[in-house]
N, C-alpha and C positions, 0 to 999 in steps of 0.2 A: 658742760657737758658729762653728764653722768655716764657709766657705761651703760645699764639700762635706759637710758634715753637714748643710745646713743643706737642701740641695737633696735627698738621697738622701732623708733624712727627709718633704719635699714629696712627692717621687714616691712613697713607701709611703703618702701617703696618699687621692695622684690615680692608683689602677693605671689608669683606660682611659688618662688623658694618656701614660703610657707603652707600655702599646697600640697610639696613635694615633702616636709618633713610631717605633716600630717599624717597625708599616706605612707609613710615608713611606718609612723607610728601601727597607723590599723594593720599593715602587711606584716610587721613584726608580732605583734598581738596573733592574727589571725593564723599565722604558721606555724606562731606556738600553738594555740590551740588544737593542729591538727594535728602534731607532731605529739603534743602528751597527750589525746584521744589515742594517738596508735599504738603507743608506750603502756597505755592504760590499758585498751580491748586486749593487747596479747598477754599481758599479767593477769589479765581477769579469765582466760581463757584456761593458762596453766590452774589457775587457781582451782577454778571448775569442774577441770579434768578430775581434782584428788577427790571434790565432793560426792555425798551420794545423789542417786537422778531427783532424790524428792526435795534435795534441796539446792538443786542446780537450778532449775525451772523458776523459781523465784527471784533469785539471783540472776540468772540471763536475763529474763523481761527487764529488772529496773535497770540493769550497767546498760539495753540496748537503747532505754530512753532518753539514759544520761549522755551517753554516745552518739544518738542522735540530736541531743542538743549543743553541744558541745562542736560539732559539725555541723552544725546550720548558724550558730555567732561564728566561727572562722570563715564559713565560706562569706557568711557577710560581714566583716571585716576584710578580707580579701575582694572582693567586690566593690565594696568602699572604696579601698586604697586604692585599685585601676581606676573608678571613678574620679577622685578626685586627683588622679596623674594626666588623666586624659581632662581633666576640665584646665589643671595646672598650663595646659600646652597652649591656651587659648588666650591665654595672658601673655 
C-alpha cells in the first residue's frame, strides 16, 4: 500500500483529526492577518505623522478601509476555526 493511500485511509477513519487540522489552518491564517494588520497600522500611524495634513487625510481613509477588511477576514477565519473545532468534538 502506498503511503498516500495509507494516510488517506487513516484520515477517513478519523474525521475529527481532519477537522482539527483544518481548524488549525484557519486559526493560523486568521491570527496572522490580525497580527499583520496591527503591525501595518502602527507603521501607518508613524508614516502619517510625518506627512502634511492634506495628504494624510486621503491615506488615512484608505488605510482604515483596508484594515477593516483585513480584520473582518481574520475574524471570519478565527470564527470558522472555532466552529470547526466545536464540530470536531461531535465525531
